[in-house]
Backbone as a chain_set.jsonl record, in Angstrom:
{"seq": "MAIDLVLHPYYGRYETDPDEIYKGQEKAGTHSHHAYATAYVIHKGCRLTLGLLAVNHADPWNEVVQKLLQQVRRAGVQIDLVLVDRGFYSVA", "coords": {"N": [[0.839, -1.164, 0.0], [0.457, 2.267, -0.671], [0.954, 5.653, 0.382], [0.074, 8.906, -0.416], [0.501, 12.39, -1.047], [-1.542, 14.622, -2.664], [-1.616, 17.422, -4.721], [-3.625, 19.826, -6.135], [-3.426, 22.469, -8.307], [-4.738, 25.72, -7.592], [-6.363, 28.645, -8.533], [-8.086, 30.588, -7.71], [-10.03, 32.297, -5.161], [-10.699, 31.215, -1.79], [-13.739, 29.406, -1.107], [-15.551, 29.268, 1.196], [-14.089, 28.907, 3.529], [-10.897, 29.731, 4.652], [-9.112, 27.647, 5.223], [-9.595, 25.654, 3.387], [-7.911, 25.91, 1.31], [-4.706, 24.879, 0.514], [-1.606, 26.025, 1.245], [1.502, 26.054, -0.322], [4.646, 25.011, -1.793], [5.454, 26.556, -4.913], [3.613, 25.457, -7.668], [2.725, 24.821, -10.899], [2.439, 27.56, -11.352], [1.233, 28.684, -9.066], [0.836, 29.128, -5.497], [-1.238, 28.155, -4.13], [-3.39, 25.46, -3.414], [-5.68, 22.703, -3.753], [-5.711, 20.107, -1.502], [-5.208, 16.641, -0.89], [-4.896, 13.474, 0.73], [-4.065, 10.187, -0.224], [-4.572, 6.661, 0.062], [-3.456, 3.808, -1.448], [-3.328, 0.884, -3.58], [-1.425, -0.845, -6.05], [-2.429, -2.977, -8.442], [-1.879, -5.39, -10.75], [-1.131, -3.417, -12.591], [-3.089, -1.483, -12.248], [-4.236, 1.311, -10.439], [-5.707, 1.326, -7.329], [-7.667, 3.098, -5.282], [-7.948, 3.185, -1.843], [-8.305, 4.718, 0.367], [-9.143, 8.084, 1.201], [-8.598, 11.473, 1.949], [-9.24, 14.792, 2.779], [-6.864, 17.43, 3.159], [-5.318, 19.887, 5.216], [-3.044, 22.529, 6.294], [-3.165, 22.563, 9.077], [-3.58, 19.998, 9.899], [-2.114, 17.372, 11.643], [0.51, 15.323, 10.399], [0.856, 12.682, 11.299], [-1.706, 12.029, 12.213], [-3.153, 12.168, 9.84], [-2.063, 9.998, 8.42], [-2.778, 7.898, 10.183], [-5.619, 8.02, 10.033], [-6.021, 7.4, 7.324], [-5.001, 4.772, 7.267], [-6.854, 3.552, 8.962], [-9.174, 3.762, 7.386], [-8.482, 2.035, 5.299], [-8.178, -0.408, 6.648], [-10.804, -0.745, 7.574], [-11.997, -1.333, 5.197], [-11.342, -3.907, 4.945], [-8.828, -4.702, 4.158], [-5.696, -6.199, 4.542], [-2.74, -4.898, 5.806], [0.551, -5.089, 4.882], [2.861, -3.755, 4.162], [3.828, -0.383, 3.984], [4.309, 2.288, 1.838], [5.51, 5.572, 1.553], [5.243, 8.967, 0.325], [7.528, 11.782, 0.032], [6.318, 13.759, 1.577], [5.342, 12.498, 3.806], [7.372, 11.04, 5.003], [8.613, 11.564, 7.453], [6.884, 10.886, 9.45], [6.008, 9.306, 12.445]], "CA": [[0.0, 0.0, 0.0], [1.204, 3.527, -0.728], [0.266, 6.866, 0.829], [0.558, 9.975, -1.279], [-0.127, 13.703, -0.927], [-1.872, 15.113, -4.003], [-1.901, 18.857, -4.739], [-4.206, 20.336, -7.377], [-3.311, 23.931, -8.324], [-5.988, 26.477, -7.497], [-6.039, 30.022, -8.882], [-9.106, 31.506, -7.208], [-10.094, 32.534, -3.721], [-11.448, 30.163, -1.109], [-15.188, 29.533, -1.207], [-16.169, 29.601, 2.484], [-13.155, 28.759, 4.64], [-9.51, 29.841, 4.166], [-8.394, 26.383, 5.395], [-9.82, 24.732, 2.277], [-6.791, 26.098, 0.383], [-3.429, 24.439, 1.049], [-0.507, 26.864, 0.745], [2.733, 25.28, -0.39], [5.602, 25.41, -2.813], [4.819, 26.882, -6.188], [3.395, 24.373, -8.624], [1.85, 25.288, -11.983], [2.255, 29.009, -11.27], [0.508, 29.149, -7.882], [1.169, 28.555, -4.191], [-2.51, 27.7, -3.568], [-3.784, 24.147, -3.929], [-6.573, 21.815, -3.023], [-4.834, 18.997, -1.135], [-5.775, 15.459, -0.269], [-4.003, 12.333, 0.883], [-4.671, 8.941, -0.668], [-3.956, 5.37, 0.333], [-3.816, 3.005, -2.614], [-2.501, -0.243, -3.999], [-1.358, -1.051, -7.496], [-2.64, -4.401, -8.701], [-1.88, -5.686, -12.189], [-1.014, -2.168, -13.335], [-4.201, -0.56, -11.964], [-4.215, 1.969, -9.132], [-6.973, 1.19, -6.621], [-7.663, 3.979, -4.113], [-8.635, 2.565, -0.716], [-8.56, 5.753, 1.364], [-9.063, 9.445, 0.675], [-8.792, 12.406, 3.044], [-8.859, 16.186, 2.523], [-5.76, 17.811, 4.042], [-4.884, 21.281, 5.285], [-1.803, 22.653, 7.058], [-3.384, 22.357, 10.51], [-3.686, 18.562, 10.172], [-0.83, 16.695, 11.915], [0.746, 14.255, 9.426], [0.639, 11.356, 11.887], [-3.151, 11.791, 12.239], [-3.575, 11.903, 8.463], [-1.674, 8.618, 8.121], [-3.613, 7.004, 10.988], [-6.976, 8.01, 9.478], [-5.988, 6.642, 6.071], [-4.831, 3.355, 7.596], [-8.142, 3.101, 9.497], [-10.078, 3.586, 6.248], [-8.069, 0.837, 4.568], [-8.508, -1.582, 7.472], [-12.267, -0.901, 7.566], [-12.346, -1.935, 3.905], [-10.998, -5.319, 5.023], [-7.524, -4.952, 3.538], [-4.585, -6.411, 5.462], [-1.595, -4.073, 5.406], [1.837, -5.712, 5.184], [3.924, -2.802, 3.904], [3.341, 0.945, 3.605], [5.276, 3.174, 1.204], [5.014, 6.94, 1.649], [6.017, 9.941, -0.435], [8.372, 12.62, 0.887], [5.51, 14.536, 2.483], [5.01, 11.694, 4.983], [8.488, 10.183, 5.433], [9.049, 11.838, 8.829], [5.807, 10.518, 10.377], [6.394, 8.159, 13.288]], "C": [[0.889, 1.234, 0.0], [0.32, 4.658, -0.22], [0.913, 8.04, 0.121], [-0.189, 11.269, -0.96], [-0.314, 14.256, -2.341], [-2.251, 16.587, -3.903], [-2.435, 19.239, -6.111], [-4.133, 21.854, -7.344], [-4.674, 24.605, -8.324], [-5.651, 27.948, -7.667], [-7.036, 31.034, -8.355], [-8.953, 31.786, -5.731], [-10.883, 31.397, -3.089], [-12.94, 30.46, -1.152], [-15.81, 29.998, 0.111], [-15.181, 29.64, 3.636], [-11.72, 28.843, 4.101], [-8.726, 28.535, 4.279], [-8.632, 25.391, 4.258], [-8.717, 24.85, 1.226], [-5.494, 25.759, 1.104], [-2.344, 25.308, 0.422], [0.777, 26.059, 0.791], [3.681, 25.837, -1.42], [4.869, 25.669, -4.116], [4.776, 25.666, -7.101], [2.395, 24.902, -9.638], [1.484, 26.76, -11.818], [1.469, 29.517, -10.08], [1.023, 28.459, -6.619], [-0.081, 27.983, -3.519], [-2.942, 26.391, -4.226], [-4.957, 23.591, -3.125], [-5.723, 20.578, -2.76], [-5.629, 17.847, -0.545], [-4.725, 14.361, -0.222], [-4.764, 11.09, 0.44], [-3.874, 7.751, -0.159], [-4.4, 4.464, -0.799], [-2.879, 1.815, -2.783], [-2.465, -0.245, -5.52], [-1.403, -2.551, -7.716], [-2.782, -4.601, -10.202], [-1.914, -4.401, -13.02], [-2.121, -1.156, -13.104], [-4.071, 0.013, -10.556], [-5.616, 1.892, -8.526], [-6.904, 2.025, -5.346], [-8.529, 3.366, -3.03], [-8.977, 3.572, 0.376], [-8.339, 7.123, 0.76], [-9.405, 10.411, 1.798], [-8.357, 13.807, 2.613], [-7.828, 16.604, 3.574], [-5.604, 19.322, 4.034], [-3.679, 21.365, 6.206], [-1.97, 22.409, 8.55], [-3.442, 20.878, 10.881], [-2.305, 17.967, 10.452], [-0.677, 15.487, 10.983], [0.501, 12.879, 10.024], [-0.854, 11.033, 11.959], [-3.698, 11.499, 10.839], [-3.266, 10.449, 8.103], [-2.551, 7.637, 8.895], [-5.023, 6.901, 10.428], [-7.033, 7.232, 8.167], [-5.867, 5.144, 6.333], [-6.125, 2.771, 8.169], [-9.138, 2.858, 8.36], [-9.764, 2.289, 5.499], [-8.438, -0.423, 5.348], [-10.011, -1.829, 7.509], [-12.751, -1.519, 6.254], [-11.976, -3.42, 3.86], [-9.67, -5.688, 4.409], [-6.465, -5.105, 4.617], [-3.371, -5.655, 4.941], [-0.31, -4.763, 5.848], [2.991, -4.717, 5.071], [3.295, -1.486, 3.471], [4.502, 1.739, 3.029], [4.69, 4.578, 1.233], [5.854, 7.861, 0.783], [6.743, 10.867, 0.543], [7.581, 13.501, 1.855], [5.205, 13.813, 3.787], [6.192, 10.951, 5.575], [8.917, 10.412, 6.859], [7.997, 11.474, 9.867], [6.224, 9.274, 11.145], [5.62, 6.908, 12.916]], "O": [[1.958, 1.234, 0.61], [-0.901, 4.626, -0.372], [2.137, 8.154, 0.065], [-1.377, 11.241, -0.638], [0.64, 14.344, -3.114], [-3.104, 16.96, -3.098], [-1.781, 19.005, -7.128], [-4.711, 22.476, -6.452], [-5.624, 24.141, -8.955], [-4.74, 28.45, -7.008], [-6.842, 32.236, -8.54], [-7.904, 31.549, -5.133], [-11.641, 30.702, -3.766], [-13.353, 31.618, -1.224], [-16.516, 31.006, 0.143], [-15.413, 30.338, 4.623], [-11.365, 28.1, 3.186], [-7.778, 28.322, 3.525], [-7.933, 24.381, 4.175], [-8.598, 23.992, 0.351], [-5.217, 26.29, 2.18], [-2.185, 25.321, -0.799], [1.106, 25.454, 1.811], [3.548, 26.977, -1.866], [3.817, 25.091, -4.39], [5.765, 24.954, -7.277], [1.325, 25.381, -9.262], [0.357, 27.161, -12.108], [1.067, 30.681, -10.073], [1.57, 27.358, -6.672], [0.016, 27.386, -2.447], [-2.867, 26.243, -5.446], [-5.183, 23.966, -1.974], [-5.086, 20.054, -3.674], [-6.591, 18.047, 0.196], [-3.795, 14.327, -1.028], [-5.961, 10.959, 0.698], [-2.659, 7.828, 0.025], [-5.594, 4.362, -1.08], [-1.793, 1.76, -2.205], [-3.357, 0.284, -6.182], [-0.542, -3.295, -7.246], [-3.684, -4.054, -10.837], [-2.63, -4.31, -14.017], [-2.103, -0.078, -13.698], [-3.825, -0.722, -9.6], [-6.589, 2.338, -9.134], [-6.158, 1.688, -4.427], [-9.7, 3.062, -3.257], [-9.84, 3.311, 1.215], [-7.463, 7.31, -0.084], [-10.38, 10.207, 2.521], [-7.237, 13.99, 2.136], [-7.905, 16.189, 4.731], [-5.736, 19.966, 2.993], [-3.322, 20.372, 6.84], [-0.996, 22.075, 9.225], [-3.361, 20.538, 12.062], [-1.418, 18.043, 9.603], [-1.621, 14.719, 10.8], [-0.009, 11.993, 9.338], [-1.235, 9.876, 11.784], [-4.6, 10.677, 10.679], [-4.113, 9.752, 7.546], [-3.02, 6.65, 8.328], [-5.574, 5.802, 10.355], [-7.985, 6.49, 7.924], [-6.548, 4.341, 5.696], [-6.457, 1.619, 7.891], [-9.862, 1.862, 8.37], [-10.667, 1.545, 5.117], [-8.949, -1.387, 4.778], [-10.455, -2.977, 7.48], [-13.804, -2.156, 6.218], [-12.253, -4.108, 2.878], [-9.407, -6.865, 4.16], [-6.34, -4.257, 5.5], [-3.021, -5.764, 3.766], [-0.101, -4.996, 7.039], [3.98, -4.823, 5.796], [2.346, -1.471, 2.688], [5.556, 1.851, 3.655], [3.502, 4.759, 0.966], [7.027, 7.588, 0.529], [6.581, 10.737, 1.757], [8.132, 13.945, 2.862], [4.844, 14.453, 4.776], [6.021, 10.273, 6.589], [9.541, 9.529, 7.447], [8.199, 11.727, 11.055], [6.728, 8.312, 10.567], [5.82, 5.856, 13.522]]}, "num_chains": 1, "name": "protein.A"}
């Protein structure tokens, strides 16, 4: 299973809450993004998303990982190995 942080560039203003916009490094000409974390497996060349969680800067990374792992376990998937991208590598 892999855990990944996904950033989608956003060029407008927030709709209702400033926390819905994730501020980060510039990507595609903006520092504003919609962010979410995914937990997925790749089986026979297909990516299967097992967990999905909206993320903002106030969310502790360890809680994001724990919530994703809970979603995967609730789906009945046994986790033997977890690979994470650089956004999560320092999580205990």
